[in-house]
C-alpha positions in Angstrom: 25.9 86.9 106.0 29.2 85.3 104.6 30.9 86.5 101.5 34.2 86.6 99.6 36.1 89.6 97.9 38.6 87.8 95.6 41.2 89.0 93.1 43.2 87.9 90.6 45.9 88.5 89.4 47.6 87.7 85.6 49.5 88.0 82.5 49.4 87.0 79.5 50.2 88.0 75.9 46.6 89.3 74.7 46.0 93.4 75.0 43.2 93.6 77.6 42.2 96.7 77.1 41.7 95.9 73.2 40.2 92.5 73.3 38.3 92.9 76.2 37.9 90.4 79.5 36.1 87.5 78.0 38.6 87.7 75.1 41.6 88.1 77.1 40.6 84.8 79.2 40.2 82.6 76.5 43.2 83.5 75.0 45.6 80.5 74.2 48.8 82.9 76.8 47.1 83.9 79.3 47.9 82.6 82.7 47.4 83.3 86.7 49.9 84.4 88.3 47.7 84.7 92.0 44.6 85.2 93.8 43.8 86.4 96.9 40.7 85.8 99.0 39.7 87.4 102.2 36.2 85.5 103.7 34.5 88.2 105.4 31.6 86.2 107.9 29.3 88.4 110.2 31.1 91.4 109.5 34.4 89.8 110.7 37.3 89.4 107.9 39.2 86.6 108.2 43.4 86.6 107.1 43.5 87.8 103.5 44.5 84.4 101.8 47.0 84.6 98.7 47.1 81.3 96.2 50.0 81.4 93.7 49.1 78.8 90.5 50.3 75.9 92.3 48.0 76.0 95.2 45.6 77.4 92.5 46.3 73.6 90.1 46.2 71.8 93.5 42.6 72.9 94.1 42.5 75.1 97.4 39.8 73.0 99.8 38.9 76.1 101.5 38.3 77.9 98.5 36.6 75.4 96.7 34.1 74.6 99.7 32.8 78.7 99.3 32.9 78.4 96.1 30.1 75.2 95.9 28.2 77.4 99.4 25.2 78.8 97.7 24.7 80.9 100.4 28.0 82.7 100.2 28.1 85.5 98.2 31.6 86.6 95.3 32.7 90.2 95.3 34.8 91.3 92.6 36.0 95.1 92.9 36.0 94.8 89.2 34.2 91.7 88.5 33.8 92.1 85.2 37.3 90.4 84.7 37.4 88.5 87.9 34.6 86.5 86.5 35.3 85.6 83.4 39.2 84.7 84.6 37.0 82.5 87.5 35.0 81.1 84.5 38.6 79.5 82.6 40.8 79.5 84.6 39.4 77.7 88.2 
C-alpha cells in the first residue's frame, strides 16, 4: 500500500476560525506558502518534500503522478482544511 501524508501552509486576511475552511480556501486573499508531503510505500517512508509557492505553480511531476494514481491514498491530519485547499489551489 502506498499513501501520501500532506500538509499545506497558507496565509490570508480571511479569518479561518470565523469563516471555516471552505470560505477560507475560496477567499481572494488566501494563498499557499508551502506544501509538505511524504510518500510511504509498504510501510517505508521516503524523505519529506517541501514545495514553495514557485515550485507548486510549476506543477511538481512527482506530486502530480501521485494524485493521478487511483491506488494512492492521501492522508492529512486536518483533512477538513487540506481538502478545500487542494481543490481550489492545486
